[in-house]
C-alpha positions in Angstrom: -15.8 -56.2 -35.1 -13.4 -55.3 -37.9 -10.0 -53.8 -37.4 -9.3 -50.7 -39.5 -6.0 -48.9 -39.6 -4.1 -49.8 -36.4 -0.4 -48.9 -36.1 1.3 -48.6 -32.7 4.5 -49.4 -30.9 5.5 -50.4 -27.4 8.2 -48.7 -25.4 11.4 -50.2 -24.4 13.0 -52.8 -26.6 10.5 -52.3 -29.4 10.4 -48.5 -29.2 11.2 -48.1 -32.9 9.2 -51.0 -34.4 5.6 -50.4 -35.2 3.1 -53.3 -35.2 -0.6 -53.7 -36.2 -3.5 -55.4 -34.4 -1.6 -58.7 -34.2 1.1 -57.3 -31.9 4.7 -58.5 -31.7 4.4 -62.2 -32.5 7.9 -62.9 -31.2 7.1 -61.8 -27.7 4.2 -63.3 -25.8 2.8 -61.9 -22.6 1.9 -64.1 -19.6 -1.6 -64.5 -20.9 -0.2 -66.3 -24.0 -1.1 -63.5 -26.4 1.4 -61.4 -28.4 2.6 -58.2 -26.7 0.6 -55.2 -28.0 -2.1 -57.3 -29.7 -5.5 -55.7 -29.9 -8.0 -57.2 -27.3 -11.6 -56.4 -26.8 -13.1 -56.6 -23.3 -16.5 -56.4 -21.6 -16.3 -56.2 -17.9 -13.6 -58.7 -16.7 -13.9 -60.9 -19.8 -11.3 -60.5 -22.6 -11.9 -61.5 -26.2 -8.6 -61.9 -28.0 -8.8 -61.5 -31.7 -8.2 -64.4 -34.0 -8.5 -62.6 -37.3 -9.0 -59.2 -38.9 -12.7 -59.6 -38.6 -14.2 -61.5 -35.7 -17.3 -61.7 -33.5 -18.1 -62.7 -30.0 -21.0 -62.9 -27.6 -20.6 -61.0 -24.3 -21.8 -63.1 -21.4 -23.3 -60.0 -19.7 -24.1 -56.4 -20.3 -21.2 -53.9 -19.9 -19.0 -51.4 -21.5 -17.0 -52.6 -24.5 -13.4 -51.4 -24.5 -10.3 -52.1 -26.6 -6.9 -52.5 -25.2 -3.3 -53.2 -26.2 -2.1 -56.4 -24.6 0.5 -54.8 -22.4 0.8 -54.9 -18.6 2.9 -51.7 -18.6 1.6 -49.2 -21.2 4.2 -46.5 -20.3 5.9 -45.4 -23.4 3.4 -46.8 -25.9 2.4 -44.7 -28.8 0.1 -45.0 -31.8 -3.6 -45.3 -32.7 -6.1 -47.5 -34.2 -9.6 -47.7 -35.7 -12.2 -50.4 -35.3 -15.7 -50.9 -36.6 -18.2 -52.4 -34.3 -21.5 -53.9 -35.4 -24.0 -54.9 -32.6 -26.7 -57.4 -33.2 -29.3 -58.8 -30.8 -30.5 -62.4 -30.7 
């Protein structure tokens, strides 16, 4: 997976400050990841990003979705692009 153009912002205290896929590094959520960081998920398993390009192996079949690391998404705005390459072993 490769992150393309990602630019979004959270509501509340960061309502005027945009961030990219890395999120707001000065504010961590309870899961230890930056608020608004891009996270990939398959089923109940999250795959936090560790770089602009990264890969992971899903432990089971399921839908791949992308989320912003935010427990309360009300007030969030923005958009992003990712490129996904699927390979089978």
